[in-house]
N, C-alpha and C positions, 0 to 999 in steps of 0.2 A: 879367397878361392876364385878363380876366374870363371867366367860363364861357360867356357868350353868344357872344362872338367866337370862342372856341375851337371850340364846337360848330358854329358857322356855317361856319368854314373847313374843318372836317372833313367836313361835309355836302357842301360844294361839291366837295371832292376825290373823295368816294365816288360822287358822282352821275355824273361824267364822266371816268373814269380813261382811257378810250380817247382822248378828245379832248385831254387833257393830254399823253398820250404823242405823239400826232400833232403837236401844236404844238412840242414839244420837238425832235422829229426834224427838222421844217422849219427851226427856228432853227439847228440844227447844219449843215444843208446850205447855208444862206445864207452861212455863215462858213468854208467849207472852205478858202478862199484866204488866210485870215488867218495871219500869221506874226509871232510875238513873238521878237525876237533876244535872245541872251544874250551880254552884253558880255565875259564872262570867256572865252567860247569863240571870240572873234573874233581873227583875225591882222591887226593894223593895218598892219604893214609890207607884207604881201602885198596888202592892200586899197589902200594908197597907191600901190604900184607899178602895180596894174591901172588905177587911176583916172588916173594921170599918164602913165606910160610904156607900160603894156600895151595901152591902147586907141589909141595913135598909129598903129599899123600898120593898124588897122581903119578909123579915121576918115580918115587921110591915108596911103594906101598908097604905098610907095616901092619902087623896083626892088631886088630881092635875088636872089642866085643860088639855084638849086634846092637845093643842099646846105645853104644857110643856112636855108631855109624848112623843110626836113626836120628840121634840128637844133632849131629853135625849136618846132616842133610836138611833137617828142619831149620837149623840156624842159618844155613846158606840160603834157603828159599826166602827166609824172613829178611835177611840182609839185602838180597837182590830185588826184593819186591818194589822198592821205590827207585831202582836204578835201571829200569827198562827204558828203552828208547821211545820217545813220544812220536817222532816222525820216522817211523820205521818203514822199510820196504815190505809191502804186503800185497796180497792179491787184490783184485778189483772189489770195491765195496759191494755189498749185496743190493739187489734191486729194491727200490723204494716200495714200501707197502702202501697200497691204496686205502686211504682212510674211509672213502665212500665208494662202495662198489658201483661199477658202471650201470648195473641194471636200475639204479635209483635215478639216473639221469633221464630226462625226457628224450625220446628218440627224435622228436620233431626238431629239436635244436641242432641235431647233427645231420639230419636228412633234408633240411630246408634248402631248396634249390637257390642258387645264386642267380640274381636277376641279370640277364644279358645286357650289355651296354648297347644302347640304341645308336644306330648308324644314321646320321643326318645326311640326306641326299644333297649333293652340291649342284645338281642340275634338275630342271623341271621334268616331270613325267610326261607332260603333254603341252603343246603350244598351239594355240588357235589364232587366226588372224582377226584383228578387231579394227578394220578400217574406219576412218572418220571418227575415232574416239576423241572427244573434246579434251584438249590439254588445258585443263582449268583446275587449279589446286582447290578451289572453294566448292566444287561440286561433288556429288556422291552418285556415281553412275553404275555401281555394281552391288548386287546383293544375292545371297544364296538362301532359298526358302526352306522351310521344314519338310516339304515334299521332295527335296533333293533336285530342285530345278534352279538353275542359275539365270538371273536376269541381268542384262547388260544393255545400256543405252548407247547407241552409235549415232551421233547427230540427231536426227528427227525420228529414229526408229528404235523400238525396244525389241530385243530378241531374247528368246528363251532357249536355254541349253539344258536338255534333260540328262543328268548325270547317270541315270539308270541304264539308258540305252545309247547315249551319245548323240541323240537326235537334236536338231535345231529347228526352231519355228519362229515366225515373226508374229509378235503380238499386236503391234500398232505402229503405224507411221503417221505422225501429226503434220499439219500444215506448216508452211514456213513462217507464217505471220504469228504463230503461237510458239514455235520452237526456237532453239532446240530443246530436247529433254534435259532437265537440269538435276534430276534426282529420281531414284527408284528405291522402293522398299516394300518387302513382302510383309503381309499380315501374319500373325502367329499361326493361322490355320494352313499356310502354305498354298492357298488357292487364290486368295485375293491380293492384289498388288496396287500400291499407290504410285502415281507418276507425277512428279513435279515439273512444271513447265516454265519457260522463260517469260511468259506473259502474266505470271503470278497466280495462275490457276493450278488446281490439282485434280487429276482424274483417277477414278477408282475403277479397276478392271477385274473381271472374273476370268482367270486364265484358263480354267477348265472349259467354260462355255465360249471363251474367246469373244467376250462382249463387254462393252463399257456399262457400268452401273450408274455412275453419277459423276458430276463435276462440282468441286468445291470452289466457290467464287466469293469475292468480296472481302477476304481476310487480309490479303497482302496487296501491296501496291507495286511490287517489283518481283523478280524471279524468286522461285522457291528452290533453294539449293540443298535443303536438308529435311529429312523425314524420319519419324520414329514412332512405332506403334506401341501402344500399351493397352492390350485387349481390344476394345471397341473404340478406343480413343486414338486418333491419329494426330500426332504433334507435328507442326510444320514450322520451319524457320526460313525467313526470307532475307533478301538483300536489304530490306527496309529496317532490319534489326528487330522485327517483331517475332514473337513466338506464340503460336496459337494451338490450343487444344480443340480438336474437332471431334464431336460425337457423330460418327458416320451413320448412326441409326435414326437420327432425327433430322427434320427439315432445317431448323436453325442450328446448324452444326457447330458454330463457335461457342464454346462453353466457358473458356478461360483464356485470358491474355496475359503473357509474361513480357514485361518491358524492362530492359536493363542493358541491352547492347546498343552501341552508338553506330555500329557498322554491320555488315552482312553476317548472319548466323550461318556458319559453315560446318558446325558439328553438333549433333543432337543424339543423346543416348539415354534411354530409361534404364534404371537399375533393375536387377532380376526380380526384386520384390514389387516393382512398379510404384514405389513410394517416392523415389527421388529421380529428378531429371538433371542431367548435366548438359550444359550448352556452352559451345566455344564460338568466338567470333573473331572477325578480322580486326577488332579493336584491341586484341591481345588479352582479352578478359575471358576467364572461365567462371561460370556461375552454376551454383547448385540450387535447385528449386525443390521444395517439398510439397507434396499434394495436400498435406494437412494445413498448409498456409494458403491454399488456393482460394480465390474469391471470384465469384461470377459477376459481381457488381462493379468491381474496379480492378485495376492492374495488380497482379499478385507481386508481392515483394519476395526477393530471392532470399534463400537461407544463408548463402555465403557468396561473396564476390571476391574472387581470387585473381590478383593481378601480378603474379610472380613471373609469368611468361612475358617475353619481350618481342613476340611476333604472333601471327595469327594462330589460333588454337582450333585445329580441325580434328586431329586424331584423338578419339576418346574411347576408352574401353573399361567396362566394369568387371571387377574381379569375380570369377565364378565361385571361389571358395571362401571369400570374405566380403560380405554384403556391403560394407561401408568403405571399401577400397576402390579407388578410381585411378586409372593411369591416363595421362594427357600428354600430347606431344605438340611441340612448337614448330613454327615454320622456319624459313631460311635464316631469319634474323635471330633465332633462339636456339634451335637445334637440340633441344633437351627433352627428355622424358621425365615427367614428375609424377609422384605418387602422393595421393591425398587421402586423409581420413575425412570423409564427407560429413561425419557427425560433428566434428569439432572444427573442420576447415583447416587442419594442420597439414603442412607439406612434410611428408615423411621422408622423402629422398628425391634427389634430382641428379640425373645422369646426362652428361654431355655426349651426344651421339656423333658429333662432328658433321652432320648433314641435316638437311630439312626432313622433318618427320611428317610423313603423309598419312599413315594409317597404323593402327595398333590392334592386335588380337591376342587374347589370352588362350593358352592351352586349357581345354576343359578337363584333361586327365592328369596333367602334371603342373607343377609350379613353374611355368615358363611363359614368356611373353615374346611375341613376334612383332617386329616393327618393319615398315617399308619406308624407303628414303629416296630423296632426290639427289641432286648434285652433291658429291662428284662420282660416287660408285654406283648409284641407282640400284641398290641391293636390298635384300631382305635380311634382317639380323634376328637371330634367335638368342634370347637372354634367359639366364637362370635367375629366378626370383627366390629370395630377396637380394642375393649377392650381386645381381646384375653383371655376372661374368658372361662374356660372349661364348655361346656354345657352338655357333656356326654362322656363316654368312652364305646366303643363297644368291648367286649372281647369274645373269643371263639377259636381263633387260638392259637396253642401251639408252634409255631415257628414264626420267623420274617415275617411280612406281606410285601412281596417284591413288589407286583403289585396291582394297583387299576384301575378301569375303571368305567365310569358313563353312565347310560342309556340315550338315546336321550331326554327323557322328563325331565331328571335331577333329578329324584326322587330316583332311586335305584342305589346302588353302589355295584360292584362286587370286591372282594378282593381275591387274590391268595397268599398263603403262602408256606414257605418251609416245612410245615407239609403235603403238597400234598393234600390240600383241597381247593375248590373254594366256597366262601360263598357270599350270597347276603343279603344286608342290606337295609332296608327302612329308610335310614339315613337322607334324606333331606325333608321328608314329601311330602304332595300333594300340588301342586300349586293351588292358587285360580282361579276359573273359571271366565274368563273375561265376563262382562255383554255385551250382544249384543247391537249394536248401535241402537238408536231409529229410526224407519222408518219415513221418511218424510211424512207429511200430504198431500203434493202436489206431485203426481206422475209424472206429465208432465205439461209443460206450457199450459195455456188456457184449462185446463181440464174441467172447468165448462161450456164451450161453446159446443153447439150441433155440431156434426160432419156432414159434407156435404158428402153424399154418391154419 
């Protein structure tokens, strides 16, 4: 068969499928009375009797007694009992009988509302200018505190943007000889903030009173590019490869020292339990530290030294729904997101993203992960965990998206890029409102008894 005739016949079938079905049904209705006999199933002796003898009584009736007629009728019924048609034309079958009545089913299973599919916005909700934002992969210049205030460092100045009313204020501008600012991180109370500097110092500020509380000195020899709070302990990571735990309540603030990185520490994150610390460095090494192994007299040994990444490890994010699950992202020479069981040090999965991984954030309400990237698309990518299927890509930045921070409610994400813009994305949707607990019908014991005054 040639291709022309084949395509022609297929086109005709696809054009009028309903008409073809209609004609086919009509053809079947016109031949409902057609019967094709099967010789192997025929009883020739009975048929011969009915043609010759059996029809005599009907065509030429003769007198017979009532008892003989009753006998012949009974005999005919008996002979025909096993000769009825099995596949006979009958009316529609009766409706099926419900074995279990509907009232026994739970109404909740039928009335359960279907969860609406979340729409992922492709554009940012708000864009702010961020002039003089330092284009440095190893720094951490953006953080969103628990009081819903966003802190961003632009060169030598730290600005605060209040998400409640959209107001902007300047916290501090440092001198050129100690700047620029190399890291910012809010304390858990959302009031105090730590500021790492290029001259190896760390300043502590009270944002409400707008005053400096103290300066931490003597721990590092080079710039402090990463910070992480664990209650009253401030952990600092420096370009000298050292990691220090600082108790900000006491004069001699250095209480623990972690040594294990050969180059700059660019990523620091405490687990939600405060028991484990993840650190990433420009030496392509990811290390897991456990507080139970900490020592104040000598350098603490790491729990796991993980060398699977082939580039700098800056992006770190602890999973909010599984305490021992850590996500890490590699730089331009690696481009992968890896997932780790931090109890065993096992790499659970590795995904090639195709571009430099600058930051990672978990969705607090769904099993999703957001990553920000550099060359070539400079995009934010939303992943479904654990399948790591791409749910969407958020574009708008024209240069690598170096920093990300998450709002306290977990819904909005702020991203700062080398294009000197700060963008806000409604990337994680709105969490479901928890239903209030039902009130007890009995307010107090013996409430039905009369009170004695």
